[in-house]
C-alpha positions as CSV (number, residue, x, y, z in Angstrom):
1,M,106.5,139.8,115.9
2,A,103.6,142.4,115.1
3,K,103.6,146.1,114.1
4,A,102.5,148.4,116.4
5,A,99.6,149.8,114.3
6,R,98.5,146.2,114.0
7,V,98.0,146.3,118.0
8,L,97.0,149.5,118.2
9,A,94.3,147.9,115.9
10,A,92.7,145.4,117.5
11,L,93.0,147.0,120.7
12,K,90.4,149.6,119.4
13,R,88.2,146.2,118.3
14,D,88.4,145.4,121.8
15,G,87.1,148.9,123.2
16,W,89.7,150.2,123.9
17,A,89.1,154.1,122.1
18,E,91.6,156.9,122.0
19,A,90.6,160.2,124.5
20,R,93.6,162.3,123.5
21,R,97.2,162.2,121.1
22,S,99.7,164.4,121.7
23,G,102.5,163.6,119.7
24,S,103.2,159.8,119.0
25,H,102.0,159.2,122.2
26,R,97.9,158.7,122.9
27,V,95.8,158.6,125.7
28,L,93.4,155.4,125.7
29,V,90.8,154.6,127.7
30,K,88.0,151.9,128.3
31,G,85.6,152.2,131.1
32,D,87.1,153.6,133.8
33,Q,90.9,152.1,133.0
34,Q,93.4,155.1,130.9
35,R,96.3,153.4,129.3
36,V,99.4,155.5,127.4
37,W,100.6,154.1,124.0
38,A,103.9,155.3,123.4
39,Y,104.6,153.7,120.2
40,H,105.6,154.4,116.6
41,D,103.2,152.6,114.0
42,G,105.7,151.8,112.1
43,V,107.9,150.0,114.4
44,D,108.3,146.2,115.2
45,L,107.4,144.7,118.7
46,G,109.4,141.9,120.5
47,G,108.2,139.7,122.7
48,P,109.2,141.4,126.1
49,A,106.6,145.0,124.0
50,M,104.4,142.2,123.9
51,S,104.9,141.0,127.2
52,R,104.5,144.8,129.0
53,I,101.5,145.6,125.9
54,A,99.6,142.2,127.3
55,R,99.5,142.8,131.3
56,D,99.3,146.9,130.7
57,Y,96.1,146.1,128.9
58,G,95.0,143.5,130.6
59,Y,95.4,140.3,128.3
60,T,97.8,137.1,128.2
61,V,100.3,137.2,125.7
62,D,98.1,134.8,123.3
63,E,94.8,137.2,123.4
64,L,96.5,139.7,122.6
65,R,97.9,137.6,119.6
66,K,94.3,136.8,118.7
67,L,92.8,140.1,118.6
């Protein structure tokens, strides 16, 4: 399990940038792609959440864990 803040930081290091924010929802952009990040920073992300994030952002689960 990983904290949502660590996964978000890894995505930002890989080129995703926060375009705007409304409460806990953040809109991340990379090139012409846009995704909504809706996880609170302190939440533990389990296997299903990590799989969904990896799929939505174009990574495999292993690639996401290595970021």
